[in-house]
N, C-alpha and C positions, 0 to 999 in steps of 0.2 A: 315139972320139966326136968329132963336129966341133968345131973350135976355137971357133966363134961360140957353140956351145951350152955349151961348158965355161965360157967368160966369162960368159955370161948367168947360169948356175947359181952360179958363184963370187960374182958381183955381188950376187945376191938374198940376202935374209935366208934363215934356217932355214925359214921359213914360206912363202916364195915369194910374197910380197905386194910391190907397188909402191905407195909412198905419193904422192899427188898433193901437191905443194908448197901450202901454205897452205890445204889442204881437208881436212876431217875425213871422209875416205872413202879407200877403196882401189880399184884397178883390178888384175884377174888378168892373168897373162902370157898371151901368145898361146898357142894350143894346141901341145902339145909334139910336134913331129916328124910331118909329113904321112905318112912311112912308116909310123909306128905306127898311125895312123888307118886307113890302107888295108889294112894286112895284118890287122887286127883286124875289120874290117867284117863279113866273112863269119861270123867266130867269134861275134860278137855275135848275129846272126841265129840260128845254129845252137844256141847255149846257150839263148836263149829258147825255141826250139823243143823243146829237150830238157827244160827245166823244166816247161813247161806250166802250166796253172792250178792252183795249189795248192788241195787240197781238205782240209777239216777232218776228218781221219781219227782224231785223237787222242781219248782220253777227255776227257770234260768234267770241271770241278773237282767236288769232293765237295760234296754238298747234305746239310744237316742241318736238318730241321724247316722246310724251304722256304728256308733261307738258304744261299747259296753261300759255301763255306769256302775260305780260302786255304791255302797249304802249311803254315803255322804253326797251323792247326786254328782259326783265328779267322774271324768273318764276313768276307767280302771287302769291301773298300772300293771306292768307284766307281773311283777311280785304279787300284786293283788289278785290276779288271775290264777297264778299258781296255788295261792292259798285258799282261794274259792273252790278250787277242785277238791281240796282235802275237806272243806266244809261239807260239800255235796256228798262226799263219801261217808262222812260221819253222819249225815242227817239221814242219808239212805240206809244205813245200818240200823239205826233206831227205828226206822219206819218199817223196815223188814222184819224186826223183831216183834213190833206191835201187830203186824199182819199175820203172824204165825197162829194158826188156828189150834187152840187147846194147848199151847205150850207157852209156859211162862218161864223166861229164862232165869228169873230170881229164884225159881223153885228147883232149878237144876243143881243137884247135889251129887257127890260121889256116892257110889253104891256101898262102898265100905269105908266108914269113918271111925277110926278108933278113938277111944277117950283121949289117948295121949295127944293125938293130932288136934283135937279140939282145944285141949288145954294149951298147946304150943301156940295155936292161932289166936286164942283170946290173950295170951301174954304178948304175942306181936302186936296186935291191935293196941293194947293198952300202952305198949311202949311208944307206938306212933302218936297216941293221943298226948302222951307226956312231951314229946318233942315238939308238937304243934303248940301245945300250952305254954311251953318255955320260950319259944321263938316268934310266935304269931298270937299273942294273947287276945287281941281283940277278935281275930277271925276265929280262934278257938271257942270264945265265948258264944259266938253266933252259931257254931255248929251244934252247940248243946240243945238248940230248939229242933234239930233233925232227928228223924227216926234213927234208933240205935245202928241199924245196918248201914244206913246212908253216912252216919256220922263216922263210923269206923272207916268206911271206903274212902270218904274224903281225907281222914287222917293219913291213910296209906299213900294216897296221891301226893299229899302235900309233902310228906317225908321223902319220898322219891325225888320229887322236884327239888327240894332243898339240898339232897345229897348231890344230885347232879349239878346245881348251881356250884356248890362248894368245891367241886373238882377244879374249877378255874377261878374261883373268888375266894377259896378257903385258905387256910394257913399253909396247905401244901400246894397250893396252885403253881409255884415256880418250878415243881418237880413234874407237873403233868405233860405228857406228851401225846401227839396224836394216837400213838399205839394204846396208851392207857384209855383213851375214849373209845377206841375200837373194842378194848376188852370190855369196857362198860356197857357198850351196845350189845355185844354177845351176851352179857350177862342179862340185859333186859329181854333179849330173845328167849333166853331159857326160862326165865320167871313167867313169861306169857305161855310157855309150854308146860307150866307146872313144875319147873325144877328151880326153885328159889336157892340162893347162896347162903342167906342169912336170915335171922328172924324178921328183920324189916321188909326184905323181898318177899317173904312168905305172906305178909298181909297184903301186899299189892297183887301177888300171884292169885290169892283166893279172891280179891276184889274183881280182877278182870274175868274170873270165872262166873261171876254172879251177875255182872252188868255188861251191857253191849258197848265195852271200851275197845276201841281200836288202837293198834301199836303205832300207827303212823305218827300221831302227835308227839309220842314220846321219843321216837326216832328223831323227829324234828327238832326237839329240845336239845338232844345231844349234838345235832348239827349246828345249833347255835353255839354251843360250847366251843365246837371246832373254829367257828367263825372268831370267836374271842381269842383263840390262840394265833391265827394268822392275820388278823385284820384289825386295825386301830383307827381307820378313817373310812368315811362313807360319802361316796360322791354325790348322792342325790337321795331323796326321800324313797325312791324305788328301793335302793339297796337298804335304806334304815328299816323300812317297812317290813321287809323280809326277816331282818335280824330281830325286830320287836316281836314278829309272829313266832319266830323260832323259840326265843328265850321266854315269852309271857302269853302271846296269843294261844299258844298250845295248851296252857293251863285251862283255859276256858272250855276248849274242845274236849279235854280229858274229863272234866267236871260235869258237863251238862247230862250225860247218861247217868250219873250218880244222883245229882240233884233232881232230876226228873222235871217234866213239863207238867203244869197245872191240869187236871182233867177238864177244867171248864175253859181252858185256853182254846182260842179260835186261830192261833197263830201257826204258821207253817213251822215245821222243825228246822227247816233251813234257816228261817229268820231268827229263831232262838239262838242257834249255833253262831249266826253272824253277830247277834248281840254280845254273846259270850266272848267272842273274838275280839270285838272292839273294845271291850272292858280291859282285856290283856294288853291290847295295843296301847290303850289310854294310860294304863298304869305304868307301863314300860317307858312312854314317852315322859310321863312325869318324873320317873326315876332319873331319866337322862338329864332333864332340865335341872332337877335338884342337885344332881352330882356333878355338874360341869367342872368345878374346881377340883374336886377329889379325883375325877377321871384325868384331868389335865396333869395332875401330879404324877400319874401313872403312865403319862405319854399317850393318853387316849383321848379322842374327840368323837363323841357319838352324835355329831350335828351335821346335817347335809352341807357339804362343801360349797355346792352351787348356791345355796340359799345364804350362806354366809357371805359369799362374794357379792352377792346382790345387794347387800347392806353394807358394802365396803369393809367387810371383816375378813381376817384371815386367821391361820393357825397362831401366828405371832400374837395376835389380839387376845386369844384364849389363854395363851401361856403368860402373858402380861398380867391377866386377871384385873383389868381395869374397866369399871362401869363407864360407859359412855352413851350419848345420846343414840348413837348408832347401834350399840349393844341393847339398849332399852327397847328401840323399835324392833329389832330382831327378835327378842325375847316375847314381845307382845304378840307377834306373829306365830312363835312357836307354840305359846300358851294357848292362842285361839284354836289351833288346829287340835291340840290335846282335848280341849273342851268340846270340840265337835264330836271326838270319838267317845267321850263320856255321855254326851247327849244320845248318840247312837246306842250306847250300851244300855241306858236307862230304859229305853222302849222295851227291852227284852226281859228285864229283871222281873217284872210282874206276871211274865208268863211261866216262870219257874213254879215248881210245886211250893205251896205256901210255906211249908216247914223249912224249905231251903233257901229262902229269900234273905233272911236277916244277915247272914255273914257276907252275901253279895253286896247288899245295899250298905253295909258297913264299910266294906272296901271301897266302893263308889264314893260314898260321902267323904271318906277321910283322905282319900287321894286327890279329890278335887279340892279339899282345904289346903293341901301341899302347894297347889298352884297358887292359891291366895296368899300363902305364906311367902312364896317368891316375889309377888307383887308388892306385899308389905315390906319386904327387905329391899325395895327399889331395885329389883332385878339383880342384886348382888348375890349370884350363886357361885361366886369365885372364894369368898372369905366367910359367907355365912351359910349354914345349912339350914333349909327351910323345913320346919317340922310342925307337927300338930301337938300342942301341949296336952298333958294329961287331963287337965280340967275339961278342955275344949273337946278332946276325944271322948271323955265320960259323957258329956252333954250330947254328942252326937248319937250315942247308942240308942236313946228312946226315940230319936227321929227315924234312925234305921229300922227299928222294931215296928214303929207306926207304919212306915212305908210298906214293910214286909206283908202287911195284911190288907193291902190295896188290892182289889180285884183286877184281873187282867182286863184291859180295855182294847176292844178290837179297832185297829186302825187300817187305813187301806193298804199299808205296807206290809202288816203283819197278819192281816186276816187271810184265811184259806180261801181258795177259790170255790165259789159255789156251784 
């Protein structure tokens, strides 16, 4: 790796942002390596050609009495319909790739790849792995069972998501403006076109060339960061669901093309994406319920206002931080909903490629245990932080590992039409 690039990378923060002195804004680094751009230019054109225009080939959601139903069997909210349209697009893209005759997207490579480019990419992926190992130890351990290419791709996606989240939740969050997020989105557009700005961007840019990953979930995650800048209350679950999709459900949609669907699976591509989406929603709802006290200290309440009112609660009760019978009843209802999303997610995990299931099962099991911990704390999420202890976390890993090798089971909801 060129010495100048090493110095530039080491001098930058983990998130690759340069702060202008005395200005509440940031500028992005210059594009990462002309050789990377040139060697990937033809590959970009080829992969776009391979993917084609996605068609909506999957089955539409269930309809009962004229109402469109969500996977939980309830009438679909407007936000759920909006997200479902994204799911259909992702599923269609994967299906279109599968149907390409004689073309394997994973084999699409640049026509000219210099040794220096390969060296830079290997260095970029290794750095992504280091970040994942440092900040998501359990998940990182699970990725070690994946094939090398998939493992590196998942690391690249994880790092991009973490960097994006840190824009509004990290140490420099108070300096982030809407303009900064606009620039971050432009940087995203560039890396999808093979123009990465730094080493970590380069890993993701290479990943999206190799796999049928769509840019929309990435854009949507940035939109979730915008919501955090302008919104601190959610009137109802319709609004909260959309936020949960933006900041967490998107991760599932990004990951499915990398993790792959088991060859023996009879499930529709759409149903697997729906399950991945449900896991992201469930995880974020769990985060919200765990962090009620911490968020209140920041003036934020990520709970449906209308549902609080139904239980005779208000913002004042949240800020007071007192556990009452009304609060316990409210929390029981919220935990029940989160568990319903976990149940929906579980149906799709076994449909993933066998080598990719362990980190997903580990995430699902450990996050479910956070809900158990909230209950064990007598629903005091104002002064007590619910967490899974190291011993319990360690004991959960063999369970997740065992579950990872359970064969896909065909159910009426997940089976393909014959």
